[in-house]
C-alpha positions as CSV (number, residue, x, y, z in Angstrom):
1,X,-49.6,68.3,56.3
2,X,-47.4,70.1,53.7
3,X,-45.8,72.1,56.5
4,X,-45.0,68.9,58.4
5,X,-43.5,67.3,55.3
6,X,-41.3,70.4,54.6
7,X,-40.3,70.5,58.2
8,X,-39.3,66.8,58.4
9,X,-38.1,66.3,54.8
10,X,-34.6,65.3,55.8
11,X,-35.9,62.8,58.3
12,X,-38.1,61.3,55.6
13,X,-35.2,61.1,53.2
14,X,-33.2,59.2,55.7
15,X,-36.1,56.8,56.3
16,X,-36.4,56.2,52.5
17,X,-32.7,55.4,52.2
18,X,-32.8,52.9,55.1
19,X,-35.8,51.3,53.5
20,X,-34.0,51.0,50.2
21,X,-31.0,49.5,51.8
22,X,-33.2,47.0,53.7
23,X,-35.0,46.0,50.6
24,X,-31.7,45.7,48.6
25,X,-30.2,43.6,51.4
26,X,-33.2,41.3,51.4
27,X,-33.1,40.8,47.7
28,X,-29.4,40.1,47.9
29,X,-30.1,37.5,50.5
30,X,-32.6,35.8,48.2
31,X,-30.4,36.0,45.2
32,X,-27.1,34.2,46.0
33,X,-23.9,35.2,44.2
34,X,-22.2,32.6,42.1
35,X,-18.9,32.5,40.2
36,X,-19.3,31.7,36.5
37,X,-17.2,31.2,33.4
38,X,-17.9,30.5,29.7
39,X,-17.3,27.2,28.0
40,X,-14.5,27.7,25.5
41,X,-12.6,25.6,22.9
42,X,-8.9,25.0,23.3
43,X,-6.2,22.4,23.8
44,X,-6.1,20.1,26.8
45,X,-2.6,19.3,28.1
46,X,-1.2,17.4,31.0
47,X,1.8,18.9,32.9
48,X,4.4,16.3,33.7
49,X,7.0,16.6,36.5
50,X,9.4,13.7,37.2
51,X,12.9,13.0,38.3
52,X,15.4,11.5,36.0
53,X,18.9,9.9,35.8
54,X,21.5,10.4,33.2
55,X,22.7,7.0,32.0
56,X,25.3,5.7,29.5
57,X,28.0,3.1,29.1
58,X,30.6,3.7,31.8
59,X,33.0,1.9,34.0
60,X,34.7,2.4,37.4
61,X,38.4,1.4,37.0
62,X,40.8,0.3,39.6
63,X,44.1,-1.6,40.0
64,X,44.5,-5.3,40.2
65,X,46.8,-5.1,43.2
66,X,47.3,-3.1,46.4
67,X,49.7,-0.2,46.6
68,X,50.0,3.6,46.4
69,X,49.1,5.6,43.3
70,X,52.3,6.8,41.6
71,X,50.8,8.8,38.8
72,X,47.4,9.8,37.3
73,X,47.9,11.0,33.8
74,X,44.4,12.5,33.1
75,X,42.0,15.1,34.5
76,X,38.3,15.0,35.0
77,X,36.5,15.9,31.7
78,X,39.4,14.9,29.5
79,X,38.7,12.8,26.4
80,X,40.6,9.5,26.2
81,X,41.2,6.9,23.5
82,X,41.0,3.1,23.9
83,X,44.0,1.6,25.7
84,X,45.4,5.0,26.7
85,X,47.4,4.9,29.9
86,X,45.4,6.6,32.7
87,X,47.2,5.8,35.9
88,X,50.1,3.9,37.4
89,X,50.5,2.2,40.7
90,X,53.5,1.6,42.8
91,X,52.8,-1.8,44.4
92,X,53.5,-2.6,48.0
93,X,56.9,-4.2,48.3
94,X,57.1,-7.7,49.8
95,X,60.0,-8.9,52.0
96,X,63.0,-9.9,49.8
97,X,61.5,-8.4,46.7
98,X,61.9,-5.1,44.9
99,X,59.1,-2.7,44.3
100,X,58.3,-4.1,40.8
101,X,57.3,-2.2,37.8
102,X,53.8,-1.4,39.1
103,X,50.3,-1.9,37.9
104,X,48.5,0.3,35.4
105,X,45.0,1.4,34.4
106,X,44.1,1.8,30.7
107,X,41.0,3.2,29.0
108,X,38.6,0.3,28.0
109,X,37.2,2.4,25.1
110,X,37.1,5.8,23.6
111,X,35.3,8.2,25.9
112,X,35.8,10.7,28.7
113,X,37.1,10.7,32.3
114,X,34.1,11.9,34.3
115,X,35.3,11.2,37.9
116,X,38.6,10.8,39.7
117,X,37.9,9.2,43.0
118,X,41.5,9.0,44.4
119,X,44.5,11.3,44.1
120,X,48.2,10.7,43.5
121,X,49.9,9.2,46.5
122,X,46.7,7.6,47.9
123,X,46.9,4.0,49.1
124,X,44.4,1.7,47.4
125,X,43.3,-1.9,47.6
126,X,42.7,-4.3,44.7
127,X,39.6,-3.4,42.7
128,X,39.1,-0.1,44.6
129,X,37.7,2.5,42.1
130,X,40.2,5.1,41.1
131,X,38.5,6.8,38.2
132,X,35.4,6.5,36.0
133,X,35.3,6.6,32.3
134,X,32.2,6.9,30.1
135,X,32.1,5.7,26.5
136,X,32.0,8.2,23.6
137,X,28.6,9.0,22.3
138,X,25.6,10.8,23.7
139,X,24.2,9.5,27.0
140,X,20.5,9.1,27.6
141,X,18.1,10.1,30.3
142,X,15.8,7.7,32.1
143,X,12.8,9.5,33.5
144,X,10.9,7.9,36.3
145,X,7.2,8.7,35.7
146,X,4.0,7.9,37.6
147,X,2.0,5.2,35.8
148,X,-1.1,7.5,35.3
149,X,1.1,10.1,33.5
150,X,3.2,7.6,31.6
151,X,0.0,6.2,30.0
152,X,-0.1,9.5,27.9
153,X,3.5,9.4,26.8
154,X,4.5,8.0,23.4
155,X,7.6,7.7,21.3
156,X,8.5,11.1,19.8
157,X,7.1,13.3,22.6
158,X,9.4,16.1,23.5
159,X,10.4,16.8,27.1
160,X,13.0,18.9,28.8
161,X,15.3,18.5,31.8
162,X,17.3,20.7,34.1
163,X,19.8,20.1,36.9
164,X,21.1,21.8,39.9
165,X,24.0,24.2,39.1
166,X,22.4,24.9,35.7
167,X,19.4,26.9,36.9
168,X,19.0,28.8,33.6
169,X,19.7,25.9,31.3
170,X,17.3,23.4,30.0
171,X,18.0,20.5,27.6
172,X,15.7,19.0,25.1
173,X,14.8,15.3,25.3
174,X,12.8,13.0,23.0
175,X,10.9,9.9,24.2
176,X,12.4,6.7,22.7
177,X,10.7,4.1,24.8
178,X,8.1,3.9,27.5
179,X,8.2,1.0,30.0
180,X,5.5,-1.6,30.0
181,X,5.0,-1.6,33.8
182,X,5.9,0.3,36.9
183,X,9.0,-0.9,38.7
184,X,11.0,0.3,41.7
185,X,13.9,2.7,41.0
186,X,17.2,0.9,41.0
187,X,19.0,3.9,42.4
188,X,16.6,4.5,45.3
189,X,16.0,1.3,47.4
190,X,12.5,1.3,48.9
191,X,11.1,3.9,46.4
192,X,7.6,3.6,45.0
193,X,7.2,1.9,41.6
194,X,7.3,4.1,38.6
195,X,7.5,3.6,34.8
196,X,10.9,4.0,33.3
197,X,10.9,6.3,30.2
198,X,14.0,6.3,28.1
199,X,14.7,9.6,26.5
200,X,17.3,10.6,23.8
201,X,19.2,13.8,24.5
202,X,18.5,16.2,21.7
203,X,20.5,19.2,22.8
204,X,24.1,19.5,21.7
205,X,27.0,19.8,24.2
206,X,25.1,18.0,26.9
207,X,27.4,18.5,29.9
208,X,26.0,15.9,32.4
209,X,27.8,12.6,32.9
210,X,26.1,9.3,33.7
211,X,24.9,9.2,37.3
212,X,23.8,12.8,37.4
213,X,20.2,13.4,38.5
214,X,17.9,15.8,36.6
215,X,14.4,17.2,36.8
216,X,12.2,16.3,33.8
217,X,9.1,18.3,32.8
218,X,6.8,18.7,29.9
219,X,3.3,19.5,28.7
220,X,1.8,16.3,27.3
221,X,-0.8,17.0,24.6
222,X,-4.1,15.2,25.3
223,X,-6.7,16.8,23.0
224,X,-6.7,19.7,20.4
225,X,-9.6,22.1,19.7
226,X,-12.2,20.7,22.2
227,X,-14.8,22.3,24.3
228,X,-13.5,22.9,27.9
229,X,-15.0,24.0,31.2
230,X,-13.5,23.9,34.7
231,X,-13.7,20.5,36.3
232,X,-15.1,22.2,39.4
233,X,-18.2,23.1,37.5
234,X,-19.3,19.5,37.1
235,X,-21.3,17.5,39.6
236,X,-21.6,13.7,39.4
237,X,-24.8,12.2,40.7
238,X,-26.7,9.0,39.9
239,X,-24.0,8.1,37.3
240,X,-24.7,11.3,35.4
241,X,-22.6,14.5,35.0
242,X,-24.4,17.8,35.2
243,X,-23.7,21.5,35.3
244,X,-25.7,24.6,36.3
245,X,-26.1,26.9,33.3
246,X,-26.6,30.6,34.0
247,X,-28.7,32.6,31.6
248,X,-30.5,36.0,32.0
249,X,-29.9,36.0,35.8
250,X,-31.3,32.5,36.4
251,X,-29.8,29.0,36.6
252,X,-30.9,25.8,35.0
253,X,-29.6,22.2,35.6
254,X,-28.3,20.5,32.5
255,X,-26.9,17.0,31.9
256,X,-23.6,16.8,29.9
257,X,-21.2,14.1,28.6
258,X,-17.6,14.7,29.6
259,X,-14.3,13.4,28.3
260,X,-10.7,13.4,29.6
261,X,-9.6,15.9,32.2
262,X,-6.5,17.2,33.9
263,X,-8.2,18.1,37.2
264,X,-8.3,21.7,36.2
265,X,-10.3,21.4,33.0
266,X,-12.5,18.8,31.5
267,X,-13.7,18.2,28.0
268,X,-17.4,18.5,27.3
269,X,-18.5,16.1,24.5
270,X,-22.2,16.8,24.5
271,X,-24.7,19.1,26.3
272,X,-23.0,22.5,26.1
273,X,-22.0,25.0,23.4
274,X,-19.0,27.4,23.3
275,X,-19.9,30.6,25.0
276,X,-22.6,29.2,27.4
277,X,-22.0,30.3,31.0
278,X,-21.7,27.7,33.7
279,X,-21.6,28.0,37.5
280,X,-18.2,27.0,38.9
281,X,-18.4,28.1,42.6
282,X,-21.5,28.7,44.7
283,X,-23.5,26.0,43.1
284,X,-24.5,24.2,46.4
285,X,-28.2,24.5,47.3
286,X,-29.2,26.1,44.0
287,X,-32.6,25.3,42.7
288,X,-34.0,25.0,39.2
289,X,-34.8,28.5,37.8
290,X,-33.5,30.3,40.8
291,X,-32.4,33.9,40.2
292,X,-28.8,34.6,41.0
293,X,-26.1,37.3,40.9
294,X,-23.1,36.3,38.8
295,X,-19.5,37.2,39.1
296,X,-17.1,36.3,36.2
297,X,-14.0,34.1,36.9
298,X,-10.7,35.0,35.2
299,X,-10.6,33.6,31.6
300,X,-9.6,29.9,31.2
301,X,-6.1,29.1,29.9
302,X,-6.6,27.0,26.7
303,X,-3.5,24.8,27.4
304,X,-4.5,23.9,30.9
305,X,-2.2,23.1,33.8
306,X,-3.0,20.6,36.6
307,X,-2.8,16.9,37.4
308,X,-4.5,13.9,35.9
């Protein structure tokens, strides 16, 4: 027998390896792998992304009569004073009459010329816009926000906005007023109803004139220093919220009480403690006390990103 063993020792070693692999594979089949993370305390925030419109007191100015523009005395971006002469018209001559002294456009208030629609020599009709003037003083930004997100906005919240052509520039805004209800956008006929949020421009030297569109974004604070877990870890059955808690290689079902969420993270008010490990992925078909193999997820970000 000893001679046979010595003669076939390599064959027996291979058989033992195959048996070990088979047993290991069978154990892995019985012990499913789950992805887990630890409950942790942090701040819960709600990312906001909306479009906005720069607004302010402004007026499109034109001549009272038809004719050809004789002179425009200002340039776009130029500051003007009230009653300053901006443009002069050479009216169309009528048979038997001279050309007349012409019509003029004057600034209605102190401000800036932001747009010149027509150039010297162009023919214009009565009331046709020739240039636009905005009143002196900082404009404001109206952000158009979905009702679910606007519910978390309050006076004093800080936002920021950016615009095409200023890719590296962001301007600070401060919420002054949140609309009471969602209404259609006045500048986009047929658009969905959104809440209008009036924001004061806090950044100095704001270059955008009324009528410019901007992108508005922010991190709205919801809760500070609360216990958080991924929303994907929670199951809702029979009007109860539960999680699978992993401990010493086994899982146990536990009922919890949840608070606000932002789709990525959810607050746990009761039922868990910081540091306890919950199953996030692979929780389907688990049974009470089942042995599992765990794999850690990347750490949670305290100030979470996501939707409502």
